[in-house]
C-alpha positions as CSV (number, residue, x, y, z in Angstrom):
1,X,108.4,92.6,87.8
2,X,109.1,96.5,88.3
3,X,106.1,98.8,87.4
4,X,107.3,100.5,84.2
5,X,105.5,103.4,84.8
6,X,107.4,106.9,85.1
7,X,107.1,108.8,88.5
8,X,106.5,112.6,88.6
9,X,107.7,114.9,91.4
10,X,104.3,114.8,93.1
11,X,104.9,110.9,93.3
12,X,108.0,112.2,94.9
13,X,105.8,114.9,97.4
14,X,103.8,112.3,98.0
15,X,106.2,109.9,99.3
16,X,107.1,112.2,102.2
17,X,104.2,111.4,104.2
18,X,105.2,107.8,104.1
19,X,108.7,108.2,105.2
20,X,108.5,110.9,108.2
21,X,106.8,108.5,110.6
22,X,110.1,106.2,110.8
23,X,113.1,108.7,109.2
24,X,114.2,112.0,109.6
25,X,115.9,114.4,107.2
26,X,119.5,113.2,106.5
27,X,121.8,116.3,107.2
28,X,123.1,119.0,104.7
29,X,126.5,119.9,105.8
30,X,128.7,122.6,104.7
31,X,131.6,122.1,103.4
32,X,133.6,124.8,104.5
33,X,137.4,123.2,103.6
34,X,136.5,122.5,100.5
35,X,135.7,125.9,99.7
36,X,138.8,126.8,101.2
37,X,140.5,124.2,99.0
38,X,138.6,125.1,96.1
39,X,139.0,129.0,96.7
40,X,135.3,129.4,96.2
41,X,134.5,133.3,97.1
42,X,132.4,133.8,100.4
43,X,129.2,134.4,98.6
44,X,129.1,131.1,97.2
45,X,128.6,127.6,99.2
46,X,129.3,123.9,98.5
47,X,127.1,121.7,100.7
48,X,127.4,117.7,101.4
49,X,124.4,115.6,101.8
50,X,124.8,112.8,104.3
51,X,122.9,109.7,103.4
52,X,125.5,107.8,105.6
53,X,123.6,109.0,108.7
54,X,120.2,106.9,108.2
55,X,119.6,104.1,110.0
56,X,120.9,101.8,107.1
57,X,123.9,103.8,106.5
58,X,123.0,104.7,103.5
59,X,120.4,106.8,101.1
60,X,118.5,103.4,100.3
61,X,116.0,103.8,102.7
62,X,114.3,106.2,101.6
63,X,113.0,104.3,98.4
64,X,112.5,100.9,100.3
65,X,110.7,102.7,103.1
66,X,108.1,104.4,100.2
67,X,107.9,101.1,98.2
68,X,106.5,98.9,101.1
69,X,103.7,101.5,102.2
70,X,102.6,102.0,98.5
71,X,102.5,98.4,98.0
72,X,101.1,97.4,101.2
73,X,97.7,95.9,99.7
74,X,100.0,93.9,97.5
75,X,102.1,92.7,100.1
76,X,99.3,91.9,102.3
77,X,100.8,89.3,104.0
78,X,103.4,87.7,102.0
79,X,107.1,88.0,102.4
80,X,108.9,90.2,100.3
81,X,112.4,89.8,98.4
82,X,114.9,91.7,96.6
83,X,118.4,91.4,95.5
84,X,121.0,93.8,96.1
85,X,124.9,94.5,96.7
86,X,123.9,95.3,100.6
87,X,122.3,99.0,101.1
88,X,119.0,98.4,99.4
89,X,119.3,95.0,101.7
90,X,119.5,97.1,104.8
91,X,116.8,99.6,103.3
92,X,114.3,96.7,102.4
93,X,115.1,95.4,105.4
94,X,114.7,98.4,107.6
95,X,111.2,98.9,106.0
96,X,110.1,95.3,106.6
97,X,110.7,95.6,110.4
98,X,108.8,98.8,110.2
99,X,105.9,97.5,108.7
100,X,105.7,94.1,110.4
101,X,107.1,92.1,107.3
102,X,109.5,89.1,106.5
103,X,112.0,89.9,104.3
104,X,114.2,87.8,102.1
105,X,117.5,89.1,100.5
106,X,119.8,88.0,97.9
107,X,123.2,89.7,98.0
108,X,126.5,88.8,96.4
109,X,129.0,87.1,98.2
110,X,131.5,89.4,97.8
111,X,129.6,92.2,99.8
112,X,130.6,94.3,103.0
113,X,130.4,92.5,106.6
114,X,129.2,95.5,107.5
115,X,125.9,95.3,105.0
116,X,125.4,91.7,105.7
117,X,125.6,92.6,109.6
118,X,123.2,95.5,109.1
119,X,120.4,93.4,106.9
120,X,120.4,90.9,109.1
121,X,120.0,93.4,112.3
122,X,116.4,94.6,110.9
123,X,115.4,90.7,110.5
124,X,115.8,90.2,107.4
125,X,116.7,86.1,106.0
126,X,119.9,86.2,103.8
127,X,120.8,84.2,100.4
128,X,124.3,85.0,98.1
129,X,125.2,84.1,95.2
130,X,128.4,84.1,93.1
131,X,129.1,87.8,91.5
132,X,132.3,87.2,89.9
133,X,129.9,84.3,87.5
134,X,127.2,85.7,87.8
135,X,127.2,88.3,84.3
136,X,127.4,84.4,82.4
137,X,125.1,82.2,85.0
138,X,122.5,85.0,85.5
139,X,122.1,83.7,88.5
140,X,121.1,86.8,90.7
141,X,118.0,87.1,89.1
142,X,117.5,83.5,88.9
143,X,117.8,83.1,92.6
144,X,115.4,86.1,93.3
145,X,112.7,84.9,91.3
146,X,112.9,81.3,92.4
147,X,112.6,82.8,96.0
148,X,109.6,84.7,95.1
149,X,107.9,81.7,93.6
150,X,108.8,79.0,96.1
151,X,107.7,81.9,99.3
152,X,105.2,83.7,97.2
153,X,107.1,86.4,97.9
154,X,106.6,90.0,96.2
155,X,109.6,91.8,94.4
156,X,111.2,94.6,95.1
157,X,113.5,96.3,92.7
158,X,116.2,98.4,94.4
159,X,116.2,100.9,92.0
160,X,113.5,100.3,89.1
161,X,110.4,101.2,90.6
162,X,108.7,104.1,90.3
163,X,107.9,104.0,94.5
164,X,111.4,103.7,94.9
165,X,112.6,106.4,92.8
166,X,109.9,108.6,94.4
167,X,111.3,107.8,97.8
168,X,114.6,108.3,97.1
169,X,113.5,111.7,95.7
170,X,112.5,113.1,98.9
171,X,115.8,113.2,99.8
172,X,116.2,115.8,96.8
173,X,113.4,117.6,98.7
174,X,114.7,117.8,101.8
175,X,118.3,119.7,100.3
176,X,115.4,122.4,98.6
177,X,114.0,123.3,101.8
178,X,117.1,123.6,103.9
179,X,118.8,125.9,100.6
180,X,115.5,127.4,100.9
181,X,115.4,127.5,104.9
182,X,118.9,129.4,104.6
183,X,118.0,131.6,101.5
184,X,120.9,130.0,99.2
185,X,120.3,128.7,95.6
186,X,121.7,125.4,94.4
187,X,123.7,125.6,91.1
188,X,124.9,122.0,90.7
189,X,124.3,118.7,91.9
190,X,126.8,116.1,91.9
191,X,125.1,112.6,92.8
192,X,126.5,108.8,91.8
193,X,124.4,106.5,89.0
194,X,124.1,103.1,89.2
195,X,120.4,101.9,88.6
196,X,119.7,105.4,88.5
197,X,117.0,105.2,91.5
198,X,118.9,108.2,93.5
199,X,119.7,110.4,90.8
200,X,116.6,110.1,89.2
201,X,114.4,110.9,92.4
202,X,116.7,113.7,93.3
203,X,116.5,115.1,89.7
204,X,112.5,115.2,89.7
205,X,113.0,116.8,93.0
206,X,116.1,119.4,92.5
207,X,114.7,120.2,88.5
208,X,111.3,121.7,89.9
209,X,112.8,124.1,93.0
210,X,115.8,125.1,90.8
211,X,115.0,124.2,87.1
212,X,118.2,126.2,86.2
213,X,120.2,123.8,88.0
214,X,123.2,121.5,86.4
215,X,122.8,117.8,87.6
216,X,125.3,116.3,87.2
217,X,126.3,112.3,86.9
218,X,128.9,110.6,88.4
219,X,130.3,106.6,87.4
220,X,133.4,104.7,88.0
221,X,135.4,104.3,84.3
222,X,134.5,100.5,84.7
223,X,130.8,100.9,85.0
224,X,129.8,103.5,83.1
225,X,126.9,102.6,81.4
226,X,125.2,105.8,81.4
227,X,127.8,108.0,80.8
228,X,128.2,105.3,77.3
229,X,124.0,105.4,77.1
230,X,123.5,109.5,76.9
231,X,126.6,109.4,74.0
232,X,124.1,106.5,72.3
233,X,121.1,108.1,73.5
234,X,119.6,104.9,74.5
235,X,120.3,102.0,77.0
236,X,123.3,100.4,76.9
237,X,124.0,97.5,79.0
238,X,127.1,96.5,80.2
239,X,128.2,92.7,80.5
240,X,130.5,93.0,83.6
241,X,131.3,96.3,85.1
242,X,134.1,96.4,87.7
243,X,134.9,99.0,90.4
244,X,135.8,99.0,94.0
245,X,132.5,101.2,94.2
246,X,130.4,97.8,95.3
247,X,126.9,99.5,95.0
248,X,127.8,101.2,91.4
249,X,127.6,97.8,89.5
250,X,124.4,97.6,88.1
251,X,124.6,96.7,84.3
252,X,122.3,99.2,83.1
253,X,119.9,101.7,84.1
254,X,116.5,101.4,84.8
255,X,113.4,101.1,82.4
256,X,111.7,103.7,84.6
257,X,115.1,105.8,85.4
258,X,115.9,106.2,82.0
259,X,113.4,108.9,80.4
260,X,114.2,111.1,83.7
261,X,117.8,110.7,83.3
262,X,117.3,111.5,80.1
263,X,115.6,114.5,80.5
264,X,116.9,115.8,83.3
265,X,121.0,115.0,83.2
266,X,122.9,116.7,80.7
267,X,126.3,115.0,81.5
268,X,128.2,112.0,83.7
269,X,131.5,112.3,84.7
270,X,133.8,109.5,85.0
271,X,136.4,108.6,87.7
272,X,138.6,105.9,88.4
273,X,138.9,104.4,91.6
274,X,142.5,105.9,92.5
275,X,140.5,109.3,92.6
276,X,137.9,107.7,94.8
277,X,140.1,106.7,97.2
278,X,141.4,110.4,97.4
279,X,137.8,111.4,97.7
280,X,137.2,109.5,100.9
281,X,140.6,109.9,102.2
282,X,139.6,113.9,102.2
283,X,136.0,113.1,103.2
284,X,137.5,111.3,106.6
285,X,140.8,114.1,107.1
286,X,138.7,117.2,106.4
287,X,135.1,116.8,107.3
288,X,134.9,114.2,109.6
289,X,133.0,111.4,107.3
290,X,133.4,108.0,106.9
291,X,132.1,107.2,103.5
292,X,132.4,103.4,101.3
293,X,133.8,103.9,98.0
294,X,130.5,104.7,96.1
295,X,129.3,107.4,98.9
296,X,132.4,109.1,97.8
297,X,132.4,108.7,93.8
298,X,130.2,112.3,93.9
299,X,133.0,114.0,95.5
300,X,136.0,112.6,93.7
301,X,134.2,113.9,90.3
302,X,133.5,117.0,92.4
303,X,136.9,118.1,93.0
304,X,137.7,117.1,89.4
305,X,135.1,119.2,88.2
306,X,135.2,122.0,90.0
307,X,138.6,124.2,89.5
308,X,137.1,125.3,86.3
309,X,133.8,125.8,87.4
310,X,132.6,130.1,86.8
311,X,128.9,128.9,88.6
312,X,127.7,131.8,91.2
313,X,125.2,129.4,92.9
314,X,125.8,126.7,95.6
315,X,126.7,123.2,94.9
316,X,125.4,119.9,97.0
317,X,127.4,116.9,96.6
318,X,125.7,113.8,97.4
319,X,127.4,111.3,100.0
320,X,125.2,108.4,99.2
321,X,126.7,106.4,101.8
322,X,129.2,105.2,104.4
323,X,128.7,101.1,104.6
324,X,132.3,100.0,104.2
325,X,134.2,97.0,106.4
326,X,136.6,98.9,108.5
327,X,139.8,97.1,107.5
328,X,139.0,97.8,104.1
329,X,138.2,101.6,104.5
330,X,141.8,102.2,106.6
331,X,143.4,100.0,103.2
332,X,141.7,102.6,100.8
333,X,142.1,106.3,102.6
334,X,145.8,104.7,103.6
335,X,147.3,103.8,100.2
336,X,149.3,106.4,98.1
337,X,146.5,106.6,95.8
338,X,144.2,107.5,98.5
339,X,146.5,110.0,100.8
340,X,144.9,113.4,100.3
């Protein structure tokens, strides 16, 4: 069970000390070509926060490292288990390697091979489940719980945990520190939302550093539980989310995440898969960055949203990961939907 305590920005600041021995800051890259395409004035800039540069190819390592450090006493000599679409799997496997802890992962059978390979490369044991029927059978949660019981393992949540959220928020501190160093100010953040661990952590950090900045969520059109939750003012669950964004298919946002998202995120844009393909192609062709669909969707939202934006301060777009199988990546960016 996840700890239901809602984390604070002080937890985010404390997480940095747990993460830094194993992880350097992910780069914040100026998007010159995007500024040009959107006709931004010279006084205003766009930045890409590239989490694909981490050792696991996504942001998930931040939360995993902090969770592993904060739960050391509970873990002791036990194993750790978690379910994941693939990026948290690699993140918690890397954290396990850093802390000499056995990790057992439950992943969907359709996960990209690159995510299986990364997770295995850090020493994790992997089990799979049938994602096509999981909305009926609940096999993912049942298998993870069975492993935890059989192995006496401590179960980690990929997003619905205060230490995971706080660890992810360290990336937001990095954004603030780099912009401050450059004498810049953030006016808007675009960030993907699934279970909400990435966005909740970043929202805590960005709101403290720039209280007037707008924080915009982004979701696939077929997995828009957060947008529905904002409209209903309560957590809404989807029976079967669908999208090429395999990392954004949680059924609902986490219990720990929801109060933070509700307070700091005013809107969530829904993006169809064709627009995400175009964004992947744009990133690759104009900025040389490979991304997975989940990693490019925030750019897709910015391309749609920014042309009508009257703001004056800088824009930051979170590129959350790059773990796409090469053949599928080439198909996505080569199709008419993906052509820039």
